[in-house]
N, C-alpha and C positions, 0 to 999 in steps of 0.2 A: 504494500500500500504506500502511496506517495504522500509524504508529510507536507505541511504548509510551507516549510522552508524549501523543500524540493520543488514545489509548485512555483515559488517565487524565482528560484534559480532557473528553472525551465523557461519562465516568462522572460527573464532578462536575456537568456540565450536566444530566444525567439526575437526579441527586440534588436539585439545585435545583428542577427541574421537579416532582419528587415533593413537595417542601415546598410549592411553590405550589399544587399540587393538593390537598394536605391542608388548607391554609388555605381554599381555595375551597369544598371540601366542608363544612368547618366553618361557613362563612358560610351555606350552604343549610340546615344543621341548626339554626342559631340563629334563622333567620327574618329577615324584612326589618327588623323593629324594632331588631335588634342588629347588623346588617351594619356600620354605621359604627363601632361599638365594636370589632368584631373586626378590621376593616381597620386601625384605629389602635392595636391592641394589639400591642406588640412581643414578641419571644420572651422577653425578660427579664421583662416584665410577666406573661406567661403562667406563667413559672417562679415568679414571686413569688406568684401565686395558689396554686400547688401547695405552696410552702413555708409560707405563712400557714395554709393548711388543715392541713398536717401539724403546725404549731405548736399549732393549736387542739386537735388530737387528743392531743397530748402534755400540754398544760396548758390548762385551760378559760379562763384569762385571755388566751391568745393568745401572740404572739411579739413580742419587743421589736425595735426598729430595728437595734440592733447585731448581734443574732442573725440577722436577715434579711440584713443586709449580709454577714455571714460566710458564710451559706449561698449567697448569690448571687455570692460572691467579688468584691465591690465595696467601695468605701469608704462610710463612713457618709454623707458629704454627697451622693454619687451616689445612694445608696439613699433618702435623704430626699426628693430631687427625684422619684424614681420613685414613692414612696409618696404624695406630695402629688398627683400626677397620678391615681393610682388612687383616692384619696379623692374627688377632684373627679368622677371617672367613676362614683362610687357602688359601687366594687368592695370597698373597705376602709373600716373605721371605726376610729377611735382611741378607746381607753378608758384611764382612769388605771390604772396598775399597782398591784395590791394590795400588792406587795412594796417598791416604791420610788416615793415621791410625785413625784419629779422625772421619772419615766419614764412613757411611754405604751405600751400594748400594741396590737398590730394584730390585728384580727379581720375575717373576711369578712362583708360585708353579705349579705342574702338574694339580691340581684342578683349579687353576687360569687360566691356559692355556685352559683347557677343557671348562671352563665357557666362556672365551673370544671367543673361536671357535664357541660355540653355539650362542653367541650374534651376531657374525659376520654373521653366516649362516642365522639366523633369519632376520637380517637387510637386507641382500642381497635378500633373498627370497621375503620378503614383499615389499621392495623397487621396485624390478622388476615388481611386480604386480601393484603397485600404479603408477609407471611411464609409464606403458604400454600405448601406443597410443600418448605419448607426443613427439614432435620433439626435436632435440638436443638443439635448441635455447630455447625452453620452459623449458627443464631440466636445462640448464645453469641459466636461470632466477630464477627458483625455488631454485637452490643452493645459489644464491646471496641473495634471500629473507630470506632463513633460516639462512644464515651467519649473516645477519643484525639482525634477531631476537635473535640469540645467543649472539652477541655483546651487545645488549641492556640488555639481561638478566644477563650477566656477570657484566655489569656496575651496574645494580640494586642490584645484590647480594653483590658487593663490597661496595655499599653505606650502605646496611644493616649490613655488617660485621664491618663497622667502628664504 
């Protein structure tokens, strides 16, 4: 007989399997030329793509490093390393800030926007399939549970970064 802890362990393994399947289907959607990029794109980098895009929608000059760090709930030095990698991958570009000469703003490159659009398309397609048959109340509960998991993972990562 399977105990409660075993059921939870199996549920988490299933969740991890879903995440792997999401990434695999995203690779197929992106095509062979971008598979290496997606395989090497971390969840934090994917999140940064979304945040920088939202920053562009808020202000045309983009988002500054400290605001990106705050949104990602990381330190500025950790975010700086993340951004350097994304600039090297041609996902972000840095532009001088029109408000502060010492600061640089982050914007998506055309390739970064293409990558983000493919990630969004994949997420929406797979999410619709996975959520099919759930009531709005169940979907809301699911979103709350995932938000809780995310908060705990961010806290854990912050502890590891210290």
